[in-house]
C-alpha positions as CSV (number, residue, x, y, z in Angstrom):
1,M,61.8,-53.5,-105.0
2,D,58.1,-54.3,-104.9
3,V,58.5,-55.5,-101.3
4,L,60.3,-52.1,-100.4
5,I,57.5,-50.1,-102.8
6,F,55.0,-51.9,-100.4
7,C,56.6,-51.4,-97.3
8,G,57.0,-47.2,-98.3
9,I,53.4,-47.4,-99.1
10,A,52.5,-48.7,-95.7
11,I,54.8,-46.5,-93.9
12,V,53.7,-43.1,-95.6
13,V,49.8,-44.7,-95.1
14,I,50.5,-45.5,-91.6
15,G,51.9,-41.8,-91.3
16,I,48.5,-40.4,-92.8
17,A,46.7,-42.2,-90.6
18,A,48.9,-41.3,-87.5
19,V,48.3,-38.0,-88.6
20,I,44.6,-37.6,-89.2
21,S,44.6,-39.5,-85.9
22,D,46.3,-37.1,-84.1
23,A,44.4,-34.4,-85.7
24,K,40.9,-36.3,-84.7
25,Q,42.2,-36.4,-81.4
26,K,43.2,-32.8,-81.2
27,R,39.6,-31.5,-82.4
28,E,38.1,-33.6,-79.4
29,M,40.3,-32.3,-77.2
30,K,39.4,-28.9,-78.3
31,E,36.0,-30.0,-78.2
32,L,35.9,-31.5,-74.6
33,E,37.8,-28.1,-73.8
34,K,35.1,-26.2,-75.2
35,K,32.2,-27.9,-73.7
36,A,34.4,-27.4,-70.6
37,E,34.8,-23.9,-71.0
38,E,31.3,-23.8,-71.7
39,R,30.4,-25.5,-68.4
40,R,32.9,-23.6,-66.7
41,I,31.5,-20.4,-67.8
42,I,27.5,-21.4,-67.1
43,E,28.9,-22.6,-63.3
44,E,30.2,-18.9,-63.1
45,K,27.2,-17.4,-64.5
46,R,24.8,-19.8,-61.8
47,Q,27.0,-19.4,-59.4
48,E,26.9,-15.2,-60.1
49,E,23.3,-15.3,-60.3
50,L,22.9,-17.4,-56.6
51,R,25.7,-15.0,-55.4
52,K,23.2,-12.1,-56.6
53,Q,19.9,-13.8,-55.0
54,R,22.0,-14.0,-52.1
55,E,22.9,-10.3,-51.8
56,E,19.2,-9.4,-52.5
57,Q,18.2,-12.0,-50.1
58,E,20.8,-10.7,-47.5
59,K,19.8,-7.1,-48.5
60,K,16.3,-7.7,-48.0
61,R,16.8,-9.4,-44.7
62,L,18.4,-6.1,-43.9
63,E,16.1,-4.2,-44.4
64,E,13.3,-5.7,-43.1
65,E,15.4,-5.9,-39.9
66,R,15.8,-2.0,-40.4
67,I,12.0,-1.9,-40.7
68,Q,11.5,-4.1,-37.5
69,E,13.7,-2.1,-35.4
70,E,12.2,1.3,-36.4
71,L,9.2,-0.1,-35.7
72,R,10.2,-1.8,-32.4
73,L,11.7,1.9,-31.5
74,A,8.8,3.9,-32.8
75,E,6.6,1.1,-30.6
76,E,9.3,1.4,-27.6
77,H,9.0,5.3,-27.9
78,R,5.1,5.3,-27.6
79,L,5.0,3.4,-24.9
80,E,7.1,5.7,-23.3
81,E,5.3,8.5,-24.5
82,N,2.0,6.8,-23.3
83,R,3.8,6.2,-19.6
84,K,5.2,9.7,-19.2
85,A,1.7,10.6,-20.0
86,E,0.0,8.8,-17.8
87,Q,3.0,9.4,-15.2
88,R,1.9,13.2,-15.4
89,L,-1.8,12.2,-15.5
90,F,-1.0,10.1,-12.3
91,E,1.2,13.3,-10.6
92,E,-1.7,16.0,-11.8
93,K,-4.5,13.5,-10.0
94,V,-2.1,12.7,-6.9
95,N,-0.8,16.6,-6.6
96,N,-4.8,17.9,-6.8
97,A,-5.7,15.1,-4.4
98,R,-3.1,16.3,-2.1
99,E,-4.5,19.6,-1.9
100,H,-8.5,19.3,-2.0
101,D,-9.3,15.0,-1.8
102,P,-6.5,13.1,0.9
103,A,-8.7,9.9,0.9
104,T,-8.1,10.1,-2.7
105,F,-4.8,10.8,-2.1
106,F,-4.0,8.1,0.1
107,R,-6.1,5.2,-2.5
108,L,-3.9,6.6,-5.4
109,V,-0.2,6.7,-4.1
110,L,-1.0,3.3,-1.7
111,S,-2.3,1.9,-4.9
112,Q,0.4,-0.9,-5.8
113,Y,0.0,-2.1,-2.1
114,Q,-3.5,-3.9,-2.7
115,I,-4.8,-2.3,0.6
116,D,-8.0,-0.4,1.1
117,T,-7.4,3.1,2.9
118,I,-9.9,5.1,4.6
119,Y,-9.2,8.5,5.4
120,A,-10.5,10.7,8.0
121,N,-9.6,14.0,9.7
122,D,-5.6,13.3,9.8
123,I,-6.1,9.5,10.6
124,L,-5.3,7.1,7.8
125,G,-7.1,3.8,7.7
126,I,-5.4,0.8,5.9
127,E,-7.2,-2.7,5.8
128,A,-4.9,-5.6,4.7
129,N,-5.4,-8.6,3.4
130,L,-3.0,-10.8,4.8
131,P,-1.3,-13.7,3.1
132,S,-2.9,-17.5,5.3
133,K,-0.1,-19.4,6.7
134,D,0.0,-22.0,3.7
135,T,0.9,-19.2,1.3
136,V,4.5,-18.8,3.5
137,R,7.2,-21.4,3.3
138,Q,10.6,-20.4,2.8
139,I,13.4,-22.5,1.6
140,N,16.1,-23.3,4.7
141,K,19.1,-24.4,2.8
142,Y,20.1,-26.9,0.5
143,N,21.6,-30.2,1.3
144,Y,24.0,-32.1,-1.3
145,L,23.7,-35.6,-1.4
146,K,26.8,-37.6,-2.6
147,N,25.6,-41.3,-2.8
148,D,23.1,-39.9,-5.5
149,G,24.5,-36.9,-6.6
150,T,20.8,-35.1,-6.1
151,I,20.4,-31.8,-3.9
152,K,17.6,-32.1,-1.3
153,V,15.6,-28.8,-0.5
154,Q,15.1,-28.7,3.3
155,L,12.0,-26.5,4.3
156,D,12.0,-23.9,7.3
157,R,10.7,-26.2,9.8
158,D,9.8,-23.4,12.1
159,L,6.8,-22.0,10.4
160,P,5.1,-20.3,13.4
161,K,7.5,-18.0,13.9
162,L,8.6,-17.6,9.9
163,Y,4.8,-16.6,9.7
164,E,4.8,-14.2,12.4
165,K,8.1,-12.2,11.2
166,H,6.7,-12.0,7.5
167,L,3.1,-10.2,8.6
168,Y,4.6,-8.2,11.5
169,T,7.2,-7.2,9.1
170,L,4.3,-6.7,6.4
171,C,2.5,-4.4,8.4
172,L,5.8,-1.7,10.0
173,N,6.9,-2.0,6.1
174,T,3.6,-0.6,4.9
175,I,3.5,2.0,7.5
176,H,6.4,3.1,6.9
177,D,5.9,3.3,3.4
178,A,2.6,4.7,4.0
179,F,4.4,7.8,5.8
180,T,7.1,8.5,3.4
181,L,4.9,8.6,0.5
182,D,3.0,11.4,2.7
183,T,5.6,13.9,2.1
184,T,3.3,17.0,3.0
185,R,2.0,15.5,6.2
186,L,-1.8,14.7,5.8
187,A,-1.7,11.9,8.3
188,K,-0.2,12.3,11.9
189,S,-1.5,8.8,12.6
190,I,-2.0,5.5,10.8
191,V,-4.3,2.5,11.9
192,Y,-3.4,-0.5,10.6
193,N,-6.1,-3.8,10.4
194,G,-4.3,-6.6,9.0
195,F,-6.7,-9.4,7.7
196,V,-6.3,-13.0,7.0
197,E,-8.6,-15.5,5.1
198,D,-8.6,-18.7,6.1
199,F,-10.6,-22.1,6.6
200,S,-11.8,-21.7,10.3
201,P,-10.5,-25.3,12.5
202,R,-13.9,-25.3,14.2
203,T,-16.7,-25.0,11.2
204,G,-14.3,-25.6,7.8
205,Q,-15.6,-22.2,6.3
206,L,-13.6,-19.6,4.7
207,E,-13.6,-16.9,7.1
208,R,-11.9,-13.4,7.2
209,N,-10.5,-12.1,10.8
210,L,-9.0,-9.2,12.0
211,I,-5.7,-10.7,13.5
212,L,-3.5,-7.7,14.5
213,S,-3.9,-3.9,14.8
214,L,-1.9,-1.0,15.6
215,M,-2.4,2.4,15.7
216,I,0.3,4.8,15.7
217,D,1.3,8.9,15.3
218,R,3.9,9.9,12.6
219,D,5.9,11.4,15.1
220,T,6.6,8.3,17.6
221,F,6.9,6.0,14.1
222,S,9.7,8.6,13.0
223,G,11.8,7.2,15.8
224,I,11.8,3.6,14.3
225,D,14.2,2.2,12.5
226,I,12.2,-1.2,11.3
227,S,15.9,-2.6,9.1
228,H,17.3,-2.9,12.8
229,V,14.4,-4.1,14.7
230,D,12.7,-7.4,15.4
231,P,9.4,-7.1,13.6
232,K,7.3,-8.4,16.4
233,M,9.1,-6.8,19.4
234,C,8.7,-3.5,17.8
235,F,4.9,-4.0,16.8
236,K,4.1,-4.9,20.8
237,S,6.4,-2.3,21.8
238,L,4.2,-0.1,19.9
239,K,0.9,-1.4,21.8
240,G,-0.4,-3.3,18.7
241,V,-3.1,-6.0,19.5
242,S,-2.9,-9.5,17.9
243,A,-3.0,-13.1,19.8
244,A,-0.2,-14.8,21.3
245,K,0.6,-17.1,17.5
246,L,-0.8,-15.6,14.6
247,I,-0.2,-18.9,12.8
248,D,-3.6,-20.0,15.4
249,I,-5.6,-17.0,13.3
250,V,-7.2,-16.1,16.4
251,P,-9.5,-12.8,15.7
252,V,-8.6,-9.8,17.9
253,Q,-10.7,-6.1,18.1
254,P,-9.1,-3.4,16.1
255,V,-7.2,-0.8,18.2
256,L,-9.9,1.5,16.1
257,Q,-12.9,0.9,13.6
258,I,-12.7,4.0,11.3
259,N,-16.7,4.1,10.0
260,K,-16.0,4.6,5.9
261,E,-19.5,5.9,6.1
262,D,-19.4,8.3,9.0
263,H,-18.8,11.5,7.7
264,R,-19.6,14.0,10.8
265,F,-16.2,14.9,11.6
266,I,-15.3,18.6,11.0
267,E,-11.4,20.1,11.0
268,N,-10.3,21.1,14.8
269,K,-9.5,24.6,15.5
270,D,-7.6,25.9,18.5
271,V,-9.2,28.3,20.8
272,S,-7.9,31.3,22.3
273,I,-8.5,31.0,26.4
274,N,-7.0,33.1,29.1
275,E,-7.2,33.3,32.7
276,G,-10.1,36.2,31.9
277,T,-12.7,33.5,29.8
278,N,-15.5,32.4,31.9
279,L,-15.9,28.8,30.0
280,A,-19.8,28.8,31.1
281,A,-20.2,31.8,28.6
282,M,-18.0,30.5,25.6
283,P,-19.6,30.1,22.2
284,W,-21.1,26.2,22.3
285,E,-18.7,25.7,19.1
286,D,-15.5,26.9,21.2
287,F,-16.4,25.5,23.7
288,E,-16.7,21.7,22.2
289,Q,-13.1,22.5,20.2
290,L,-11.7,23.7,23.9
291,V,-13.0,19.9,25.1
292,R,-11.5,18.5,21.9
293,E,-8.1,20.2,22.9
294,I,-8.5,19.0,26.8
295,F,-8.8,15.4,25.7
296,E,-6.5,15.3,22.9
297,F,-3.8,16.7,25.0
298,E,-4.4,13.9,27.7
299,F,-4.9,11.1,25.2
300,A,-2.0,12.2,22.7
301,Q,0.7,10.9,24.9
302,N,-0.3,7.4,24.2
303,G,-1.4,8.2,20.3
304,G,-4.9,8.9,20.5
305,E,-6.9,11.1,18.5
306,V,-9.5,13.5,19.2
307,R,-12.5,14.6,16.6
308,V,-15.2,17.1,17.0
309,T,-18.3,15.9,15.2
310,Q,-20.6,18.1,12.9
311,A,-22.4,21.3,14.8
312,S,-23.6,19.0,18.2
313,R,-26.7,18.1,16.3
314,D,-25.9,14.2,15.5
315,G,-27.4,12.4,17.9
316,G,-25.4,13.2,20.9
317,V,-21.9,12.9,20.0
318,D,-20.0,15.7,20.3
319,A,-16.1,14.4,20.1
320,V,-14.9,11.0,19.6
321,V,-11.6,9.6,20.9
322,F,-9.8,6.6,19.4
323,D,-7.6,5.6,21.9
324,P,-5.0,2.8,21.4
325,D,-4.4,1.8,24.2
326,P,-5.4,-1.8,24.3
327,L,-6.7,-1.7,28.1
328,R,-8.7,1.2,28.4
329,G,-8.2,2.3,24.6
330,G,-10.7,2.0,21.6
331,K,-13.6,4.4,20.6
332,I,-14.8,6.7,23.4
333,V,-17.9,9.1,22.9
334,I,-17.9,12.4,24.3
335,Q,-20.7,15.0,25.2
336,A,-19.6,18.4,25.9
337,K,-22.6,20.4,27.5
338,R,-21.8,24.1,28.4
339,Y,-24.7,24.6,31.5
340,T,-25.2,27.0,33.6
341,N,-27.7,24.7,35.3
342,T,-27.7,21.2,36.6
343,V,-27.5,18.8,33.7
344,P,-30.6,16.5,33.7
345,V,-30.3,12.9,33.8
346,S,-32.1,12.6,30.8
347,A,-28.7,13.8,29.6
348,I,-26.7,10.7,30.8
349,R,-29.6,8.2,29.4
350,D,-28.9,10.1,26.2
351,L,-25.1,9.5,26.4
352,Y,-25.9,5.8,27.6
353,G,-27.7,5.2,24.5
354,T,-25.5,7.2,22.3
355,V,-22.5,4.7,23.4
356,I,-24.0,1.7,22.4
357,N,-25.5,2.7,19.2
358,E,-21.7,4.4,18.0
359,G,-20.1,0.6,19.8
360,A,-17.8,2.7,21.6
361,N,-16.4,1.3,24.7
362,S,-17.1,4.1,26.7
363,G,-18.6,7.4,27.0
364,I,-17.9,10.9,29.2
365,I,-19.7,13.8,29.8
366,I,-18.1,16.7,30.5
367,T,-20.1,20.0,32.0
368,T,-19.3,23.4,33.0
369,S,-22.1,22.9,35.7
370,D,-22.7,19.7,37.8
371,Y,-24.8,16.6,37.9
372,G,-27.8,15.4,40.6
373,R,-27.9,12.3,42.5
374,D,-30.3,10.7,40.0
375,S,-27.1,10.6,37.3
376,Y,-24.8,9.4,39.2
377,E,-27.2,6.7,40.1
378,F,-28.2,5.9,36.8
379,A,-23.9,6.2,35.6
380,K,-23.4,3.8,38.1
381,D,-21.9,0.7,36.6
382,K,-21.8,1.6,33.7
383,P,-18.9,2.6,31.3
384,L,-19.6,6.4,31.9
385,K,-17.7,9.4,33.4
386,L,-19.4,11.7,34.6
387,L,-17.2,15.5,34.9
388,N,-18.1,18.5,36.3
389,G,-16.8,21.8,36.1
390,G,-14.5,21.5,38.9
391,H,-12.7,18.4,36.6
392,L,-13.2,20.7,33.8
393,L,-11.0,23.4,35.5
394,A,-8.7,21.0,36.7
395,L,-7.7,19.2,33.3
396,L,-7.4,22.7,32.0
397,N,-4.9,23.4,34.2
398,K,-2.8,20.5,33.8
399,N,-2.8,21.5,30.0
400,G,-1.2,24.6,31.0
401,R,-4.4,26.7,30.2
402,K,-6.0,29.4,32.6
403,G,-10.0,30.2,32.6
404,Y,-12.7,30.2,35.1
405,I,-16.5,29.4,35.4
406,N,-19.0,32.2,37.2
407,L,-22.8,30.1,36.4
408,V,-24.4,33.3,37.3
409,E,-22.4,35.7,35.2
410,A,-22.9,33.2,32.2
411,K,-26.6,33.4,32.7
412,K,-26.3,37.1,32.5
413,V,-24.1,37.3,29.3
414,T,-27.1,34.4,27.7
415,A,-29.3,36.4,28.4
416,E,-28.4,39.6,27.1
417,Q,-27.4,37.7,24.0
418,E,-30.7,36.4,23.5
């Protein structure tokens, strides 16, 4: 009986202990679950804070990008407005110069070409610094080497031809662009002088030499399509002057050297005469312009230009011819003598001195009268041509114009005017 009671009590105790243990486990489980929930809530809050931070950062980044984009657009707009303003100012300068200062006009419109420009009496002078032979290289082709998988660059071995093509092309393209930009046809002709700065093989010193020179009128050049010509053949056909091989940097004489400081030239004007015009009685200003027209007719076929100088008070030069012909051409000074008496030998001596002082190739004196034996003797073996009244009438007739010379009548007219 006692055993049974003891066993019953033990069973009761064990059951109570189990109940207590189970309750404890449940309490512990609930504590763990509570802590886990708290951690989960904390983690969710942390993640939410992180998400909000990321959103704030992204929002801030987008705002910064928006501000930067607005600043960029504003800067672009400012630069564009400045560019437009500069362009308008440039165009105003160009348009004003086109009407009032052609020399400045050409300097402005050709400024991107890095050349010096000179303008005088319908002639645009271009002085260009051409590249030296060491700066002109061209990759001819690439060779793939199968043995090691490398690529070998093969340079063009025919450098002289490449150099010539490059320089002649530069010359023609610059002239083409200059004529094209000159929409109001201010320049009737262009003189292009190309210089190269290189070390002299003789002295080892750096020298600047003129190696090609060309004078071309607008009408002649307009008949050339430079995109389909051989640059060298085209240059030579236009009577350009250059050495046989440009790569040798051999200096040549310019077709025309325009003096930047020579402001004597005046505007040309047409003179109206007929078969009833006594050339010896014309106003001397008109006579000089008539002489200019006669010689312009003679030289224009080769692209020459003739310009009258100011009022015959400039040391004996009444007109200047710029002749591009490589044989007979260059600078030619002309004196026009509307005389009724024989031209004295002193005038021939003065002409010769002017030729030397001007650095001209030759001189021509033309008169309505004639010369004495001493004048012809002095001019012998000198680069001078003496043209009398007969030559003048012959040139005038060749020009398709009429007039006559009567020295006696001219003397009477002169006396009456005095």
